[in-house]
Short mmCIF file of the C-alpha atoms (twelve columns), coordinates in Angstrom:
data_MODEL
# 
_entry.id   MODEL 
# 
loop_
_atom_site.group_PDB 
_atom_site.id 
_atom_site.type_symbol 
_atom_site.label_atom_id 
_atom_site.label_alt_id 
_atom_site.label_comp_id 
_atom_site.label_asym_id 
_atom_site.label_seq_id 
_atom_site.Cartn_x 
_atom_site.Cartn_y 
_atom_site.Cartn_z 
_atom_site.pdbx_PDB_model_num 
ATOM 1   C CA . MET A 1   0.000   0.000  0.000  1 
ATOM 2   C CA . LYS A 2   1.307   3.488  -0.799 1 
ATOM 3   C CA . SER A 3   0.572   6.943  0.582  1 
ATOM 4   C CA . LYS A 4   2.301   10.197 -0.376 1 
ATOM 5   C CA . GLY A 5   5.145   8.282  -2.021 1 
ATOM 6   C CA . TRP A 6   5.800   5.989  0.955  1 
ATOM 7   C CA . ASP A 7   5.269   2.234  0.980  1 
ATOM 8   C CA . LEU A 8   3.219   1.408  4.081  1 
ATOM 9   C CA . LEU A 9   3.827   -1.886 5.867  1 
ATOM 10  C CA . PHE A 10  1.957   -3.215 8.884  1 
ATOM 11  C CA . HIS A 11  3.165   -5.524 11.645 1 
ATOM 12  C CA . ARG A 12  0.949   -8.503 12.408 1 
ATOM 13  C CA . GLU A 13  0.193   -7.091 15.896 1 
ATOM 14  C CA . LEU A 14  -1.221  -3.875 14.442 1 
ATOM 15  C CA . VAL A 15  -3.206  -5.752 11.788 1 
ATOM 16  C CA . GLU A 16  -4.859  -7.798 14.542 1 
ATOM 17  C CA . GLN A 17  -5.661  -4.630 16.505 1 
ATOM 18  C CA . LEU A 18  -7.168  -2.987 13.412 1 
ATOM 19  C CA . GLU A 19  -9.242  -6.070 12.592 1 
ATOM 20  C CA . ILE A 20  -10.762 -6.085 16.083 1 
ATOM 21  C CA . LEU A 21  -11.424 -2.350 15.954 1 
ATOM 22  C CA . GLY A 22  -12.866 -2.628 12.432 1 
ATOM 23  C CA . ALA A 23  -15.287 -5.334 13.565 1 
ATOM 24  C CA . GLU A 24  -16.529 -3.037 16.340 1 
ATOM 25  C CA . VAL A 25  -16.949 -0.177 13.851 1 
ATOM 26  C CA . PHE A 26  -19.011 -2.371 11.516 1 
ATOM 27  C CA . LYS A 27  -21.266 -3.347 14.439 1 
ATOM 28  C CA . VAL A 28  -21.947 0.340  15.058 1 
ATOM 29  C CA . ASP A 29  -22.652 0.932  11.372 1 
ATOM 30  C CA . ASP A 30  -25.140 -1.922 11.293 1 
ATOM 31  C CA . VAL A 31  -26.965 -1.140 14.518 1 
ATOM 32  C CA . ARG A 32  -26.739 2.566  15.367 1 
ATOM 33  C CA . VAL A 33  -26.041 4.533  12.209 1 
ATOM 34  C CA . GLU A 34  -27.204 7.764  13.853 1 
ATOM 35  C CA . GLN A 35  -24.627 7.371  16.652 1 
ATOM 36  C CA . ARG A 36  -21.706 6.575  14.346 1 
ATOM 37  C CA . ASP A 37  -19.902 9.906  14.851 1 
ATOM 38  C CA . VAL A 38  -19.964 9.776  18.652 1 
ATOM 39  C CA . ASP A 39  -19.020 6.125  19.143 1 
ATOM 40  C CA . PRO A 40  -15.517 5.886  20.693 1 
ATOM 41  C CA . ASN A 41  -14.481 2.967  18.468 1 
ATOM 42  C CA . VAL A 42  -15.456 4.869  15.327 1 
ATOM 43  C CA . ARG A 43  -13.600 7.966  16.501 1 
ATOM 44  C CA . LEU A 44  -10.500 5.887  17.325 1 
ATOM 45  C CA . PHE A 45  -10.619 4.173  13.927 1 
ATOM 46  C CA . ASN A 46  -10.942 7.537  12.160 1 
ATOM 47  C CA . MET A 47  -8.014  9.048  14.108 1 
ATOM 48  C CA . LEU A 48  -5.832  6.030  13.334 1 
ATOM 49  C CA . SER A 49  -6.725  6.115  9.644  1 
ATOM 50  C CA . LYS A 50  -5.872  9.801  9.414  1 
ATOM 51  C CA . LEU A 51  -2.503  9.238  11.124 1 
ATOM 52  C CA . ILE A 52  -1.556  6.152  9.114  1 
ATOM 53  C CA . PHE A 53  -2.525  7.373  5.661  1 
ATOM 54  C CA . TYR A 54  -2.121  11.158 5.783  1 
ATOM 55  C CA . GLU A 55  -0.310  12.748 8.720  1 
ATOM 56  C CA . ILE A 56  2.659   10.427 9.233  1 
ATOM 57  C CA . PRO A 57  3.396   9.909  5.499  1 
ATOM 58  C CA . SER A 58  3.386   13.696 5.080  1 
ATOM 59  C CA . ASP A 59  6.540   13.907 7.240  1 
ATOM 60  C CA . PRO A 60  7.572   10.819 9.243  1 
ATOM 61  C CA . SER A 61  10.749  12.593 10.379 1 
ATOM 62  C CA . CYS A 62  8.779   15.318 12.162 1 
ATOM 63  C CA . PRO A 63  10.304  16.035 15.595 1 
ATOM 64  C CA . LYS A 64  6.930   15.615 17.318 1 
ATOM 65  C CA . TYR A 65  7.168   11.859 16.648 1 
ATOM 66  C CA . ARG A 66  10.510  11.523 18.434 1 
ATOM 67  C CA . ASP A 67  10.816  10.779 22.142 1 
ATOM 68  C CA . ARG A 68  13.933  12.620 23.307 1 
ATOM 69  C CA . SER A 69  14.143  10.655 26.549 1 
ATOM 70  C CA . ASP A 70  15.141  7.431  24.786 1 
ATOM 71  C CA . LEU A 71  18.015  8.627  22.581 1 
ATOM 72  C CA . ASP A 72  20.431  6.136  24.165 1 
ATOM 73  C CA . SER A 73  18.022  3.202  24.289 1 
ATOM 74  C CA . PRO A 74  17.719  0.366  21.767 1 
ATOM 75  C CA . MET A 75  14.304  1.805  20.823 1 
ATOM 76  C CA . LYS A 76  15.808  5.090  19.617 1 
ATOM 77  C CA . ASP A 77  14.899  4.363  15.993 1 
ATOM 78  C CA . TRP A 78  11.221  3.938  16.799 1 
ATOM 79  C CA . ARG A 79  8.867   6.886  16.535 1 
ATOM 80  C CA . TRP A 80  5.413   7.292  17.971 1 
ATOM 81  C CA . ALA A 81  2.438   9.490  17.301 1 
ATOM 82  C CA . ARG A 82  0.311   10.318 20.305 1 
ATOM 83  C CA . PHE A 83  -3.401  10.753 19.646 1 
ATOM 84  C CA . GLY A 84  -6.706  10.701 21.430 1 
ATOM 85  C CA . GLY A 85  -5.004  11.905 24.605 1 
ATOM 86  C CA . ARG A 86  -3.796  8.462  25.610 1 
ATOM 87  C CA . PHE A 87  -2.938  6.317  22.587 1 
ATOM 88  C CA . ARG A 88  0.390   5.896  20.813 1 
ATOM 89  C CA . LEU A 89  0.982   4.521  17.326 1 
ATOM 90  C CA . TYR A 90  4.540   3.179  16.999 1 
ATOM 91  C CA . PHE A 91  6.324   3.182  13.658 1 
ATOM 92  C CA . ARG A 92  9.708   3.243  11.902 1 
ATOM 93  C CA . TYR A 93  10.649  4.655  8.555  1 
ATOM 94  C CA . ASP A 94  13.504  4.516  6.068  1 
ATOM 95  C CA . ASP A 95  14.187  7.474  3.764  1 
ATOM 96  C CA . LEU A 96  16.320  5.473  1.345  1 
ATOM 97  C CA . TYR A 97  13.658  2.861  0.590  1 
ATOM 98  C CA . GLU A 98  10.726  5.200  1.292  1 
ATOM 99  C CA . VAL A 99  9.083   2.712  3.655  1 
ATOM 100 C CA . ILE A 100 7.068   3.258  6.817  1 
ATOM 101 C CA . VAL A 101 6.457   0.255  9.071  1 
ATOM 102 C CA . TYR A 102 3.631   0.579  11.585 1 
ATOM 103 C CA . ALA A 103 4.026   -1.684 14.610 1 
ATOM 104 C CA . LEU A 104 1.269   -1.332 17.207 1 
ATOM 105 C CA . VAL A 105 -1.043  0.932  19.162 1 
ATOM 106 C CA . THR A 106 -0.711  1.211  22.924 1 
ATOM 107 C CA . ASP A 107 -3.040  2.696  25.481 1 
ATOM 108 C CA . ASP A 108 -1.405  4.787  28.223 1 
ATOM 109 C CA . VAL A 109 -4.287  4.323  30.657 1 
ATOM 110 C CA . VAL A 110 -3.415  1.991  33.500 1 
ATOM 111 C CA . GLU A 111 -6.325  -0.107 34.683 1 
ATOM 112 C CA . VAL A 112 -6.809  -0.345 38.430 1 
# 
């Protein structure tokens, strides 16, 4: 899949997360069409789609995707986009091959 000149690749973990989320979105579409825009799963799916296909491919090297606290860690080549106030989409990119690899989405909320 391509977007803005970048080849987009998806890790199996993220594909599984998107499949589960997509199934929830289709349930909303089938049952409560009038509530589609306010459903949290639909909003999450829309935010993720916008990030994956438009925002990140526009400039994956943008400093806002870099965590400065991990410059010496083995994860220094990973980037993340924070969205929805608590979610992070992790990805890597390569300028030479024009590839972006999306890995997974995490939720910062700790359940008690």
